[in-house]
C-alpha positions in Angstrom: -15.6 2.8 -2.9 -11.0 3.6 -2.6 -8.9 0.8 -2.0 -5.2 0.3 -1.7 -2.7 -2.5 -2.5 1.4 -2.8 -2.5 3.7 -4.5 -4.4 2.2 -6.8 -7.3 4.5 -7.5 -9.2 3.1 -8.8 -11.7 5.8 -11.1 -14.0 8.2 -11.6 -11.6 8.5 -15.2 -11.2 11.2 -15.0 -8.8 9.3 -13.9 -6.3 7.7 -17.4 -6.3 10.5 -19.3 -4.7 12.5 -16.2 -3.6 12.2 -13.4 -0.9 7.9 -13.1 -1.2 7.9 -17.2 -1.5 4.8 -17.2 -3.2 4.0 -21.2 -4.0 2.5 -20.3 -7.4 4.4 -22.3 -10.2 4.6 -19.9 -13.1 4.2 -16.8 -13.5 1.1 -17.2 -15.6 -0.7 -19.0 -12.8 0.3 -15.9 -10.1 -0.7 -13.0 -12.4 -4.6 -14.6 -13.1 -4.5 -15.6 -9.0 -4.4 -11.7 -9.0 -6.0 -10.5 -11.7 -9.0 -12.9 -10.6 -8.3 -12.1 -6.7 -8.4 -8.1 -7.3 -11.6 -8.4 -10.0 -14.4 -9.8 -7.1 -13.4 -6.5 -5.0 -13.4 -4.3 -7.1 -15.8 -2.6 -10.1 -15.7 -0.4 -12.5 -16.6 2.8 -10.7 -14.1 2.3 -7.7 -11.0 3.8 -7.1 -7.8 1.8 -6.2 -4.2 2.8 -5.3 -1.6 1.0 -6.3 1.7 1.7 -3.9 4.1 1.1 -6.5 5.9 -2.0 -8.6 2.5 -2.6 -10.2 4.7 -5.1 -13.1 8.0 -5.8 -13.4 6.9 -6.6 -17.2 7.1 -5.1 -20.7 5.3 -2.5 -22.3 2.9 -4.0 -23.6 2.3 -7.1 -21.0 1.9 -4.5 -18.4 -0.9 -3.0 -20.4 -3.3 -6.2 -21.3 -2.3 -6.7 -17.3 -4.4 -3.4 -16.9 -6.9 -3.7 -19.1 -7.8 -7.3 -17.0 -8.2 -5.1 -14.2 -11.5 -3.4 -12.9 -12.1 0.4 -11.8 -10.6 3.9 -11.5 -6.3 3.4 -11.5 -3.7 5.6 -9.6 -0.8 5.0 -9.4 2.4 6.0 -7.0 6.0 5.1 -8.9 8.1 2.4 -6.5 11.2 1.7 -8.1 10.5 -1.6 -10.7 8.3 0.2 -12.4 10.6 0.3 -15.5 8.2 -0.3 -18.0 6.3 3.4 -17.8 10.1 4.5 -20.1 8.8 1.3 -22.7 7.1 3.3 -26.0 4.6 0.5 -26.3 2.9 1.4 -22.3 0.4 2.8 -22.8 -0.6 5.0 -19.2 -3.9 6.3 -19.9 -5.0 4.3 -17.9 -3.9 5.7 -14.9 -5.9 8.6 -13.8 -2.1 10.3 -12.8 1.1 8.6 -11.1 2.9 10.2 -9.0 5.8 9.6 -6.3 3.6 10.6 -3.8 0.2 12.0 -2.4 -1.8 12.8 -0.1 -5.9 12.7 -0.3 -8.4 12.3 1.8 -11.0 9.1 2.7 -13.7 9.6 5.0 -11.8 12.6 6.6 -8.6 11.6 7.3 -5.9 12.0 5.8 -3.7 9.6 3.6 -0.2 9.7 3.1 0.6 7.8 -0.2 4.0 6.6 -0.6 6.3 3.7 -2.0 9.1 4.0 0.9 7.8 3.9 4.7 8.0 7.6 5.6 8.6 7.7 9.7 8.2 11.4 10.5 5.0 12.0 8.1 2.7 14.8 7.5 -0.1 15.2 9.9 1.1 11.9 11.6 0.2 14.5 15.7 -3.4 15.2 14.4 -5.8 13.3 16.4 -10.0 14.2 16.3 -12.0 15.0 19.6 -11.6 11.4 20.8 -8.1 11.5 20.2 -8.5 8.7 17.1 -5.9 9.5 14.3 -7.2 11.9 11.6 -4.1 11.0 9.4 -3.0 7.4 7.9 1.0 6.5 5.9 0.4 3.8 3.5 3.2 2.4 2.3 5.3 -0.6 0.5 8.7 -1.5 -0.5 9.9 -3.7 2.0 7.3 -7.0 1.4 7.4 -8.9 4.5 11.1 -8.5 4.8 13.3 -8.1 7.5 13.3 -4.1 6.8 9.7 -4.7 7.3 10.2 -6.3 11.2 12.9 -3.1 11.4 9.7 -0.9 10.5 7.6 -2.8 13.0 10.3 -2.2 15.7 10.3 1.3 15.4 6.7 2.3 15.6 6.2 -0.6 18.8 9.0 2.1 20.0 7.4 4.9 18.7 3.8 3.8 20.4 5.5 3.3 23.2 7.3 6.9 23.9 5.2 9.6 25.3 5.9 13.5 24.4 3.8 17.0 25.7 2.1 17.6 22.8 1.3 20.9 20.8 -2.4 23.0 23.2 -1.2 20.2 26.0 0.9 20.1 28.6 -0.2 16.5 29.2 2.2 14.4 28.0 0.3 11.6 25.5 1.6 8.3 23.8 3.2 9.0 20.0 1.4 8.5 17.4 2.3 6.2 15.0 -0.4 5.4 12.1 2.1 3.4 9.7 0.6 0.1 7.1 2.0 -1.7 5.0 -0.4 -2.7 1.8 1.3 -5.2 0.8 -0.7 -7.5 -1.3 0.4 -10.9 0.1 -1.4 -10.1 3.3 -3.9 -9.2 1.9 -4.6 -12.2 -0.5 -3.2 -10.2 -3.4 -6.5 -8.5 -2.5 -7.6 -4.5 -2.9 -8.3 -3.0 0.3 -10.2 -0.4 1.9 -8.1 2.2 4.2 -10.9 0.6 7.3 -10.0 -2.8 5.9 -6.4 -2.0 6.0 -6.7 -0.9 9.8 -8.1 -3.5 10.7 -6.0 -5.8 9.3 -2.4 -4.3 10.3 -3.9 -4.8 13.9 -4.5 -7.7 14.0 -1.4 -8.0 12.1 -0.1 -6.7 15.1 -1.6 -8.5 17.7 -4.6 -5.7 18.5 -1.4 -3.3 19.1 -2.4 0.6 17.9 
């Protein structure tokens, strides 16, 4: 099984009473809860793609967290991956580290970036039933005003129609962008289908 998650920010105590308002009493409690939530879901042979901003800690601190997390790990670099430059950090816990990637997940393309991409590769592709063949998974914006702007863009795009290649019929423009912010999933990595379902609930069932 493959899972996805973004913006865990291990060791970032400021997120408990600013921006995210996570509400943990201290960093140790926050870290322990996130590790526990992860390991309840993920098994040794599962894959987890981290969509950036894994840790705010130093190299060895981050090593210790990684030693506790189950699964095969893949990292999309975020803007807070300072530990990667720490000589104490051991990158061998990751299968790969990339700034951007495209994978296939159960016959669907998944575009992976820490930052939301509004016009992503494969956006217009659908299957014979009209279901999306491509999803854009991102992080970075947490649940901030920037995410409200992304929400607005998605709503406007989905409400817009245009003629698509190979057809004279006007159809709604696909826009399948999903914010995999860890707090949305209670700090638990989710599969693509689980993120799709959670995203639809969060957006009030609109597609």
